[in-house]
C-alpha positions as CSV (number, residue, x, y, z in Angstrom):
1,M,0.0,0.0,0.0
2,K,1.3,3.4,-1.0
3,P,2.1,5.8,1.9
4,K,-0.7,8.3,2.3
5,T,0.4,10.9,4.8
6,T,3.4,13.2,5.3
7,Q,4.5,11.1,8.2
8,D,4.3,7.8,6.2
9,Y,6.7,9.3,3.6
10,H,8.9,10.7,6.4
11,E,9.2,7.2,7.9
12,L,10.1,5.7,4.5
13,F,12.7,8.5,3.9
14,C,14.3,7.8,7.3
15,K,14.5,4.1,6.7
16,C,16.6,4.4,3.5
17,P,20.1,5.8,4.2
18,L,20.9,6.3,0.5
19,F,18.3,9.1,0.3
20,E,19.9,12.5,0.8
21,Y,16.7,14.6,0.7
22,A,13.1,14.3,-0.2
23,Y,10.0,16.4,-1.0
24,V,6.5,15.5,0.0
25,E,3.6,16.8,-2.0
26,M,0.3,17.9,-0.5
27,N,-2.7,19.5,-2.2
28,N,-1.2,22.8,-3.3
29,R,2.2,22.8,-1.8
30,T,5.5,20.9,-1.6
31,M,7.5,20.5,1.6
32,M,11.1,19.4,1.9
33,M,11.7,16.7,4.4
34,R,14.5,16.4,6.9
35,R,15.4,13.3,8.9
36,D,15.6,15.2,12.2
37,V,12.1,16.9,11.9
38,V,8.9,14.9,11.8
39,P,6.4,16.8,9.6
40,P,2.9,17.6,10.8
41,L,0.4,14.9,10.0
42,K,-1.3,15.9,6.7
43,K,-2.6,14.0,3.7
44,A,0.0,13.6,1.0
45,T,-0.4,13.1,-2.7
46,G,3.1,11.9,-3.4
47,A,6.8,12.3,-2.7
48,S,10.1,12.5,-4.5
49,F,13.3,10.9,-3.0
50,Y,16.7,11.9,-4.2
51,L,20.2,10.3,-3.8
52,Y,23.2,12.4,-3.0
53,D,24.1,12.8,-6.6
54,G,20.7,14.4,-7.3
55,S,19.2,11.5,-9.2
56,Q,15.7,10.7,-8.3
57,A,14.4,7.4,-6.8
58,Y,10.9,6.5,-7.9
59,L,8.1,4.7,-6.1
60,G,5.5,3.0,-8.2
61,K,4.8,0.0,-10.5
62,N,8.4,0.0,-12.0
63,D,10.2,0.5,-8.7
64,H,13.8,1.4,-9.1
65,V,16.5,3.6,-7.7
66,T,19.2,5.2,-9.8
67,F,22.7,6.5,-9.5
68,F,24.5,8.5,-12.2
69,N,28.3,8.2,-12.3
70,E,29.6,11.5,-13.9
71,S,33.2,10.3,-14.3
72,D,32.4,7.5,-16.8
73,G,28.9,8.5,-18.0
74,T,27.0,5.5,-16.7
75,Q,23.6,5.4,-15.1
76,L,23.0,2.5,-12.7
77,Y,19.5,1.2,-12.0
78,A,18.4,-1.3,-9.4
79,F,14.9,-2.8,-10.1
80,E,13.1,-5.4,-8.1
81,D,14.2,-8.2,-10.4
82,R,17.2,-7.0,-12.2
83,Y,20.1,-4.5,-12.4
84,Q,20.7,-2.2,-15.4
85,I,23.6,-0.2,-16.5
86,R,23.1,2.5,-19.1
87,D,26.1,3.9,-20.9
88,M,25.2,7.5,-21.7
89,N,28.3,7.8,-24.0
90,T,27.3,5.0,-26.3
91,L,23.9,6.2,-27.6
92,M,22.1,5.0,-24.5
93,L,23.5,1.4,-24.7
94,T,21.9,-0.6,-21.9
95,H,22.9,-3.8,-20.2
96,D,20.5,-5.8,-18.0
97,W,21.3,-8.6,-15.6
98,G,18.9,-10.6,-13.4
99,I,19.7,-10.3,-9.7
100,D,20.4,-14.0,-9.5
101,K,22.3,-14.2,-12.8
102,L,24.8,-11.5,-11.9
103,L,26.8,-13.7,-9.4
104,E,26.9,-16.6,-11.9
105,N,28.8,-14.7,-14.5
106,E,32.4,-14.4,-13.4
107,D,33.5,-12.1,-16.2
108,L,30.7,-9.7,-15.7
109,Y,31.3,-9.8,-11.9
110,M,35.0,-8.9,-12.4
111,E,34.1,-6.1,-14.9
112,L,31.6,-4.6,-12.4
113,M,34.1,-4.9,-9.6
114,Y,36.8,-3.2,-11.7
115,H,34.6,-0.2,-12.4
116,E,33.2,-0.3,-8.8
117,H,29.7,-0.6,-10.2
118,Y,28.9,-3.8,-8.3
119,A,29.0,-2.2,-4.9
120,V,26.9,0.7,-6.0
121,L,24.3,-1.6,-7.7
122,D,24.2,-3.8,-4.6
123,K,23.6,-0.8,-2.3
124,L,20.9,0.5,-4.7
125,Y,19.2,-2.9,-4.6
126,D,19.4,-3.0,-0.8
127,T,17.7,0.4,-0.7
128,L,15.0,-0.8,-3.1
129,K,14.4,-3.8,-0.9
130,E,13.9,-1.4,2.0
131,I,11.3,0.5,0.0
132,L,9.5,-2.6,-1.0
133,S,9.6,-4.2,2.4
134,Y,8.2,-1.0,3.9
135,E,5.3,-1.0,1.5
136,H,4.8,-4.7,2.0
137,M,4.8,-4.2,5.8
138,E,2.3,-1.3,5.5
139,T,0.0,-3.4,3.3
140,N,0.0,-6.3,5.7
141,K,-0.6,-4.0,8.7
142,T,-3.6,-2.5,6.9
143,A,-4.9,-6.0,6.0
144,L,-4.9,-7.0,9.7
C-alpha cells in the first residue's frame, strides 16, 4: 500500500540511508523533508526521493533507484528483479542482468568490480528492498 500521509513518507525516507533529501507533495504545496524533523500529519499526494548525486528514486509500478556516475557517464539502476547499467556515452546502450544471474557470470562480476559498479548496484538494490519491504509491511498492517 502506498504511503498516504506526510509522516508515512517521512518514515520511509528515514529508513533508507541512501536518500539525501526528499520532498512530499500535498494538495497545493510541496514541503522538503529532513530526517531530524517529523512533519505535521497531513494527507500527502506523493513524494520524491533523491540520492546524494541528485538522481531521483521513484516509487511505483516499476520500482527502481538510480545513480549517475559522472566520471564514466554511466547510469546505474536497481529494479526489483534486475540490475541495469546505461552507458550514456554510447547512444544510451543498456545492459540488463537478473539479480540472481549476476553472481553466476564471473567475467561480468569482475568487470563490475573493476569499475566499482557492483558495490553501487548492490547498495541501490538493498535500498530498493527497504522501500518494497516497507510498502509490504504497511500493506499487511492494513490487512490485519
